[in-house]
N, C-alpha and C positions, 0 to 999 in steps of 0.2 A: 571375288571370283570374276575370272577373266574370260569374255566370251570368246572361243575356239571358230572358227568358218571353214567353211568346206573350199574347199580352190576353186570350185565351178561357182559358187557364194560372190568370191571377192573377183573373179574373171566378171564375172557379170559387172558388178560394181563400178570397175575398172572401163571397162565398155562403155557403163552411161555416161561418166563421167567423160569420157575421151571420146566417142564417137559420136553421142546423139546430146550431148553438149546440156546435158542436167545438173544442176547444183546439188553436190556437197551439201547443201540447206537441205536442197528436197529430199535429200535419199537419206541423210541424217532425220529426218521426221518418219519417211514413209518404211523405209528399214529398220529403223533404231543403231545404227549404224556410225561412229563418232569420226567427225572431218577428220582426225590428227590422223584418225586407221584408214582413214581413205587416200590423206596425202601419199600414208607409208606405204599402202598398196600399188597407188598410181608410179609412185617413185619406183617402188620392188619392179612394177612390171616394165616400164622404161628401160631401167638398166640392166636387169636379168631374165625377161621378157617372162613365159610362166611360171618356170619354174622358183621365181622371185616367190612367187604366192603362198607354196606348198611353206606350210608349220613347219619349224623345228622337230616340234612337238608328235607331230604326224597324227594326233588325237581323228582329225576329223576329215583328213585330207581324202576319203573315201570316193569314190562315185554315188552320189546317193543315190540308195536304190526305193525310198519312198516318192513313189510320181505324188501326192497327195500336199509330198512339201512343196517341190514345185509347180502343182498347180496353186498352190498360195504363192509361189513368187512373182509364176506367172501375171496372176490379177492384182497384184500390188504395183508391177510394173505395168498393167496396164491401167491401172488408178492413175497412178502417178503420170501417166504420158496423157489423160484427159483433163487434167489438174490445167497441167502447162495448155492446155485446149481452150480451155474455158479465159482463163488470164488473156490467155494470148486474144477473144472475143471481147472479154471489159476492156480492154483497150482501145475497143477501134476495129478489130478485123477480123473481114468474113472469112468463112470459111476457104473462100477460092483464096481471098488474097495470101491466108497462110500455106496453102498448096503450091501456090507461086514462090512466097519465100524458102518452100521444105528445098525445092525444086533450086533456087536457084545457091540457098546455102552448098546442096548437096553435089 
């Protein structure tokens, strides 16, 4: 069975990869989306824009109306960001260093 993802979900994953520098491995672990699918979405987004993320089958490409699903995705995203912060702290960065690095990267 092939998973079908909404355009909003695909766009969120692409932005996490491109804008927030979250690794494909972390996204795969957290959201259970294969790295191959992530690469395809990024490629389609970069070449065709948002329209490249629209499934040709158009099964689930409607705007999600289930707020609970959005809340779960938002919490998963927040957990992922916290895990990244924990890893930074384990490597010897304190919170001030992390803030400085974020400002420098942005």
